[in-house]
C-alpha positions in Angstrom: 26.8 -26.5 27.0 29.1 -26.7 30.1 32.1 -25.6 28.1 30.2 -22.7 26.6 28.9 -21.1 29.9 28.6 -23.3 33.0 27.1 -20.6 35.1 24.3 -20.0 32.7 23.6 -23.8 32.6 23.6 -24.0 36.4 21.2 -21.1 36.7 18.8 -22.6 34.1 18.9 -26.0 35.7 18.2 -24.5 39.2 15.4 -22.3 37.9 13.7 -24.9 35.8 14.3 -28.2 37.7 15.5 -27.0 41.1 18.8 -28.9 40.4 21.4 -27.0 42.4 24.4 -29.4 42.0 24.2 -31.0 38.6 27.5 -32.9 39.3 25.6 -35.2 41.7 23.5 -36.5 38.7 24.6 -39.0 36.0 25.8 -37.1 32.9 23.0 -38.6 30.7 20.4 -37.2 33.1 22.0 -33.7 33.0 22.1 -33.9 29.2 18.4 -34.8 29.1 17.5 -32.0 31.5 19.6 -29.6 29.4 17.9 -30.5 26.2 14.5 -29.9 27.9 15.3 -26.3 28.8 13.0 -23.7 27.1 14.2 -21.9 24.1 14.7 -18.6 25.9 16.9 -20.1 28.6 20.2 -18.4 29.2 22.3 -21.2 27.8 20.2 -21.9 24.7 20.1 -18.2 23.9 23.9 -18.0 24.3 24.4 -21.1 22.1 22.2 -19.7 19.4 23.8 -16.2 19.5 20.5 -14.5 20.5 20.6 -11.5 22.8 16.9 -11.0 22.9 14.2 -13.7 23.2 12.4 -14.5 19.9 8.9 -13.3 21.1 10.3 -9.9 22.2 12.1 -9.6 18.8 8.9 -10.5 17.0 6.9 -7.9 18.9 9.6 -5.3 18.2 9.5 -6.1 14.5 5.7 -5.7 14.4 6.0 -2.4 16.2 8.7 -1.3 13.7 6.6 -2.2 10.7 3.6 -0.4 12.1 5.6 2.8 12.9 7.0 2.7 9.4 3.6 2.4 7.8 2.3 5.3 9.9 5.5 7.3 9.1 5.0 6.7 5.3 1.6 8.6 5.6 3.2 11.7 7.0 4.8 14.6 5.1 8.2 13.6 6.6 7.7 10.1 5.4 6.8 11.2 1.9 10.0 13.2 1.8 12.1 10.6 3.5 12.9 12.6 6.6 12.8 11.8 10.3 12.4 8.1 9.9 11.3 6.5 13.2 14.0 4.7 15.1 13.7 0.9 14.8 13.3 -1.0 18.1 14.9 -4.1 16.6 18.1 -2.1 15.9 18.0 -0.9 19.5 17.6 -4.4 20.9 20.4 -5.8 18.7 22.7 -2.8 18.9 22.9 -2.5 15.1 23.1 0.8 13.2 20.1 1.9 11.4 20.6 2.7 7.7 18.6 5.2 5.8 17.5 3.0 2.9 14.9 5.3 1.4 15.8 7.1 -1.7 13.3 9.5 -3.5 13.3 10.3 -7.2 11.9 13.4 -8.9 11.4 11.7 -12.2 11.2 8.3 -13.9 14.5 8.9 -15.6 16.3 9.4 -12.3 14.7 6.1 -11.0 15.9 4.3 -14.1 19.4 5.6 -13.8 19.6 4.5 -10.2 18.2 1.1 -11.0 20.8 0.6 -13.7 23.5 1.8 -11.4 22.5 -0.8 -8.8 22.5 -3.6 -11.3 18.9 -3.8 -12.5 18.7 -4.7 -16.2 
């Protein structure tokens, strides 16, 4: 943890345990305290590659699904236009892909399915 981001570890130890100089403690104690840090601590998030805490991401995913369900009920949603922007994409800085494709007939659907590798 120290080699990954010492400043984040120092901040987390100070915030959680009021340890301001971890070098004064035995290394095994520091290791135990480090393992006891919460999952959304700076250092654990950095080590796991998270940019947003899990609970925030879960709430954003719930909001995204709800907004998509509501959008499906609109005229725009039925035509595949003006899809709502996904909060999860904003939080993770990923590009939103338009993955909705509409078909006018069953034959068009079957052609697309075969093109994508179905049957």
